[in-house]
Structures are given as structure tokens and as C-alpha cells.
BAVEXLUM-458980 format. One record per residue (C-alpha): z negated, y negated, x. Coordinates in steps of 0.2 Angstrom, whole numbers, padded with zeros to 4 digits, always signed. Example, Ala and Ser with C-alpha at 12.3 -4.5 7.8 and 13.67 -1.06 7.14 Angstrom:
<sites>
-0039+0022+0062 -0036+0005+0068 
</sites>
This chain:
<sites>
+0054-0162+0035 +0052-0159+0017 +0041-0144+0011 +0033-0138-0006 +0015-0140-0004 +0001-0134-0015 -0011-0147-0023 -0022-0138-0035 -0020-0126-0050 -0003-0129-0058 +0002-0143-0046 +0015-0142-0032 +0023-0157-0023 +0038-0159-0012 +0031-0169+0003 +0036-0175+0020 +0027-0165+0033 +0028-0163+0052 +0042-0152+0058 +0036-0135+0065 +0035-0133+0084 +0036-0118+0095 +0017-0113+0099 +0019-0096+0107 +0033-0089+0118 +0037-0076+0104 +0040-0090+0091 +0056-0095+0083 +0061-0110+0072 +0072-0107+0058 +0082-0120+0048 +0080-0113+0030 +0096-0111+0020 +0089-0102+0005 +0071-0099-0001 +0065-0092-0017 +0050-0093-0029 +0041-0076-0030 +0031-0069-0044 +0017-0068-0031 +0018-0087-0028 +0013-0089-0046 -0004-0081-0042 -0006-0095-0030 +0000-0108-0042 -0011-0102-0056 -0026-0102-0045 -0030-0083-0043 -0029-0081-0024 -0043-0088-0014 -0043-0099+0002 -0028-0109-0003 -0030-0127+0003 -0022-0143-0003 -0007-0147+0007 -0003-0129+0011 +0016-0125+0012 +0021-0111+0000 +0034-0098+0001 +0037-0081+0009 +0055-0077+0003 +0066-0086+0015 +0081-0085+0027 +0091-0097+0037 +0098-0101+0054 +0089-0100+0071 +0088-0117+0079 +0075-0114+0093 +0068-0099+0101 +0053-0096+0113 +0055-0090+0131 +0051-0072+0126 +0062-0070+0111 +0078-0062+0119 +0085-0053+0103 +0089-0070+0094 +0100-0084+0099 +0102-0102+0092 +0115-0101+0078 +0110-0083+0072 +0108-0081+0053 +0093-0071+0049 +0082-0064+0035 +0063-0065+0038 +0051-0052+0032 +0036-0059+0022 +0023-0049+0032 +0021-0055+0050 +0020-0040+0062 +0017-0039+0081 +0027-0023+0084 +0014-0016+0097 -0002-0012+0087 -0007+0005+0080 +0000+0001+0063 +0016-0007+0069 +0020+0008+0080 +0019+0019+0064 +0030+0007+0054 +0015+0002+0044 +0021-0016+0047 +0011-0025+0033 -0005-0018+0040 -0002-0026+0057 -0019-0028+0067 -0014-0044+0077 -0005-0056+0065 -0019-0062+0054 -0030-0075+0064 -0042-0075+0049 -0044-0057+0049 -0063-0059+0046 -0060-0067+0029 -0050-0053+0023 -0062-0040+0030 -0076-0048+0019 -0065-0044+0003 -0056-0029+0008 -0065-0020+0022 -0050-0022+0034 -0037-0035+0036 -0018-0033+0032 -0005-0042+0041 -0003-0061+0041 +0009-0067+0027 +0019-0083+0026 +0013-0096+0014 +0000-0085+0006 -0017-0093+0008 -0029-0093+0023 -0035-0076+0018 -0019-0069+0027 -0017-0081+0041 -0014-0099+0033 +0004-0098+0040 +0016-0112+0033 +0028-0104+0021 +0047-0105+0019 +0049-0116+0004 +0053-0130+0017 +0068-0136+0027 +0061-0128+0043 +0048-0114+0047 +0040-0107+0062 +0041-0088+0063 +0028-0080+0075 +0033-0063+0083 +0051-0068+0081 +0056-0054+0093 +0050-0041+0080 +0053-0049+0062 +0069-0058+0059 +0085-0047+0055 +0102-0054+0059 +0114-0055+0044 +0131-0047+0046 +0147-0057+0045 +0154-0058+0027 +0138-0058+0017 +0131-0073+0008 +0114-0079+0007 +0112-0073-0011 +0117-0056-0006 +0103-0054+0007 +0089-0066+0003 +0079-0054-0007 +0078-0042+0008 +0064-0053+0013 +0052-0046+0000 +0057-0041-0018 +0071-0029-0014 +0061-0019-0001 +0046-0020-0013 +0055-0012-0027 +0063+0001-0016 +0046+0006-0008 +0038+0007-0025 +0052+0019-0030 +0051+0028-0014 +0032+0031-0016 +0035+0040-0032 +0043+0055-0023 +0057+0056-0035 +0065+0073-0038 +0082+0076-0046 +0080+0075-0065 +0064+0064-0065 +0060+0051-0078 +0052+0035-0071 +0043+0022-0081 +0043+0004-0074 +0030-0008-0081 +0037-0026-0079 +0055-0031-0079 +0053-0046-0067 +0063-0046-0051 +0053-0033-0043 +0054-0022-0058 +0073-0024-0059 +0074-0018-0041 +0062-0004-0044 +0074+0002-0058 +0089+0001-0047 +0080+0009-0033 +0074+0024-0044 +0092+0028-0048 +0097+0026-0030 +0084+0039-0026 +0089+0052-0039 +0080+0048-0055 +0089+0054-0070 +0081+0041-0082 +0071+0025-0080 +0061+0018-0095 +0057-0001-0093 +0043-0010-0102 +0041-0028-0105 +0041-0041-0118 +0053-0055-0112 +0070-0052-0121 +0080-0058-0106 +0072-0047-0094 +0074-0032-0105 +0092-0036-0108 +0094-0037-0089 +0085-0020-0086 +0097-0012-0099 +0113-0020-0094 +0112-0021-0075 +0099-0008-0072 +0104+0006-0084 +0086+0008-0091 +0080+0012-0108 +0069-0002-0113 +0053-0004-0123 +0046-0020-0129 +0027-0018-0129 +0025-0031-0143 +0035-0020-0155 +0030-0002-0151 +0015+0008-0145 +0020+0011-0127 +0010+0027-0126 +0018+0035-0141 +0035+0029-0137 +0034+0037-0119 +0028+0053-0126 +0043+0053-0139 +0055+0049-0126 +0049+0063-0114 +0046+0077-0126 +0027+0074-0126 +0025+0077-0107 +0026+0059-0101 +0036+0051-0087 +0035+0060-0070 +0031+0043-0061 +0025+0026-0067 +0028+0010-0057 +0016-0005-0060 +0027-0020-0056 +0016-0032-0064 +0000-0034-0055 -0015-0045-0058 -0009-0057-0072 -0003-0044-0084 +0000-0049-0102 -0002-0037-0117 -0008-0035-0135 -0024-0027-0141 -0042-0027-0137 -0041-0023-0119 -0030-0038-0115 -0043-0050-0124 -0057-0042-0115 -0048-0045-0098 -0044-0063-0103 -0062-0067-0107 -0069-0058-0092 -0057-0067-0081 -0061-0084-0088 -0079-0081-0086 -0076-0076-0067 -0083-0058-0071 -0066-0050-0066 -0053-0056-0054 -0038-0047-0061 -0030-0042-0077 -0025-0023-0075 -0018-0020-0092 -0002-0013-0085 -0011-0002-0072 -0022+0006-0085 -0007+0011-0096 +0003+0018-0081 -0012+0029-0076 -0015+0034-0094 +0003+0038-0099 +0010+0046-0083 +0011+0064-0085 -0001+0076-0077 +0002+0079-0059 +0013+0063-0058 +0013+0048-0047 +0007+0030-0051 +0015+0018-0039 +0007+0001-0038 +0019-0013-0032 +0011-0027-0042 -0001-0038-0032 -0020-0036-0035 -0032-0047-0026 -0050-0042-0030 -0060-0032-0043 -0054-0023-0058 -0063-0018-0073 -0062-0002-0084 -0050+0007-0073 -0048+0025-0081 -0052+0034-0065 -0057+0050-0075 -0038+0051-0080 -0033+0050-0061 -0045+0064-0056 -0043+0075-0071 -0024+0073-0073 -0022+0076-0054 -0012+0059-0051 -0006+0053-0035 -0009+0034-0033 +0002+0025-0020 +0001+0006-0016 +0002-0007-0003 +0010-0023+0003 +0028-0019+0008 +0033-0013+0025 +0048-0024+0024 +0054-0021+0042 +0056-0002+0039 +0069-0005+0025 +0079-0020+0032 +0093-0009+0040 +0095+0004+0027 +0095-0008+0013 +0107-0020+0022 +0119-0005+0024 +0117-0002+0005 +0122-0020+0002 +0137-0019+0014 +0143-0004+0005 +0142-0012-0012 +0129+0000-0018 +0118-0014-0024 +0121-0033-0025 +0104-0041-0027 +0111-0058-0032 +0112-0051-0050 +0094-0057-0054 +0097-0075-0050 +0097-0086-0065 +0093-0103-0057 +0099-0112-0041 +0090-0129-0038 +0087-0141-0024 +0071-0140-0015 +0066-0157-0022 +0066-0149-0039 +0053-0136-0034 +0039-0143-0046 +0051-0141-0061 +0057-0124-0054 +0039-0117-0054 +0036-0123-0072 +0052-0114-0077 +0048-0098-0069 +0030-0098-0075 +0034-0101-0093 +0050-0091-0093 +0060-0106-0100 +0078-0107-0101 +0080-0088-0098 +0072-0090-0080 +0071-0074-0071 +0073-0079-0053 +0074-0096-0044 +0083-0099-0028 +0079-0116-0020 +0092-0123-0008 +0085-0136+0005 +0103-0143+0008 +0107-0145-0011 +0106-0162-0018 
</sites>
């Protein structure tokens, strides 16, 4: 089969690799019909995630058709269309029983590696380094899905791939980010980052009762989408002082909640951004937390900072004094996708949200190297790329 393989910083190749096989009775094999490039994939592409090996198959946002099931998978049949959550969960451990699916104790065979960095290991993740299992990803023609009796969710008749594909990651991620804000009627929510996760965080904040959403970015196409599709008020951080603008828009009080939908590769202007770039280049800091610093500083007293952006290691100059003295609540975590599949699928069926609005590019799997460059450099108005293995 063909698959998108990592071959070093800034280099992916579409190669012929062995077809996946059933290895465990709880496995299934999925023929991929749609897969996407996530902003998190760029962290791998840019070399910021450890334990990625040459030849690793990338991709954790994918869906398709069941073509084979293991002997213990009784909830799926050959021919079923399914979406597959990016975290791999056993369904039986302490965390899975509490619907903390992305913290599964049994799905990361390399848990010892994650424990060295984070103290404890999260769940295994498709296509996201050997730190979280070394599983082959879904930017491929076929993929093996472990614990297939727990993860894959059947797609109702009448819904297209593009309507449901993002249930695998970024729609639940944006929704959980907003849900973690404990939004009350009349609240104002500020969202840092208007990429795909930020766009869904904006939509979700309104679904959960926010009165206003203020979106912060520098890319005109993203800001326009946030305003026109999301209904957000927008701030371009290269044109205004974000702190002053937020105070002015909220009567001096600040937003009730702040969502960091940017993560470890934040861009900005000013001395703190230059500081982060230098320290990261010298390997004295793993992540650039510019957006997180602002979210902490500019959220109102007693508010909530919800961290949806990915952070991998060690951050410098985090204003923890502001967290303590302002009485902030910090929420974060890899998304518990399984928890949100049914309610968000119902929202899509009712027409409350059509996630396909973020797609700007549809390309064959063979063009993945070009797609990564388009997405990384935000060329041609690129906001979200969907790769189609059967497209020629």
C-alpha cells in the first residue's frame, strides 16, 4: 500500500509499505477513504516531537471502511463506514471506565518512554511518534486499528466523509476546549489561534452559551473565517496590542475564559517571542509558549484558561504568579474523543454544525509532500487539507 512516511525534519515521502495485518483479536483493518493533515502533524514535520523514526507512517485524523475484523470485534462488520478517534483506548482500565479515554493505561506499549518525560504515560496515539506507541498512522491506504471494539464509531447513512472526518480529532478538541471553560450565559471567551482547532473552539463556545467570542491570529484568511463562519470578533496581533484591545472590548475586566489553541510553535511579535526562538534554537527550551503567556495574563480574575494546543516538554517564563494571584483555573489535556462522538455526531445530523467549512484543499494522497508545505507555510489560503487515497 501507499503511505505518508516521515524522513527527517521538513521531509515526508509517499512510499510503498507492507499492508497492515491483524495482530490481535481486537484489531480491525480500515481502508482509508479520507485523512487529514493536523496542525499537530506539523510539530512532527518540524522536528519538535521526540522519538520519531525515519519511515514512520504519519496521520491521526482518518476514517474509512472496515475491510477485516479480529475474532473478538463483534460491534463492527466488513463494509461499515467508521470514524476513528486519534487516542487508542482499551475500554477497561481505570481511566477508560471514567471516560478519560486519552489517558488509557493499556494502549501505549512504550509507556516507559513517556514516563521519563511526563511522569506517567497517556494513551497511545496513531502516527505520533514512538513516545506514544509507535503506531502506524492513517495517512495511508489502509491502517490497523487496535481495540477496534472500543474506538471506531459508525457513520450514519446520508453523511459525507467531509461532514464527519473531523470527529476523529479537531472537532472534539475544539469542543472540549470550550467545555473546559465552564461557560456561563453572557460570558466572553477569547481564543488564541484561528487554525482548525481554534475555529471549532469558536463554534463550540457559542454552542455552549457564550455571548461573545474574540479570536486572535495574524493570518487574514483565518481571521476572515473566524469572523464570517464563526461569528467572532477578531484581533490581528500584528496590528494591535492584544492586552489593551481585550480590556477595551470587555470594559476593562478581561475575557471570562481564554483558550490557547496554538501550542508549542506559537508566533508573535515582541521581545518574548524573540527570546523563545533563541532559546528553542539553542535547545534550552522545547516549546514557544507565547500564546499561553498571553492567555494567562489577559484572562480576567477568577477566569479559566483552557489549553488545547499541544505542548511537549518544558516551557520558560510562565507567569505562574498570575495564575495564583488571579485565582485562575487551568484546564488541559489530550482530547477524550470517544466521549464526544455521539453528541457531536447528533449535532452534525441536526445541522447545528457542518465541520466541512474549514476545508480549503482536497488533494490525492500522492501529493502529501506538497500538502505539508502548503499547510506549513499557509500558502494559497490553506487552512485545512484533506487527503484522498482514491483520488488520482
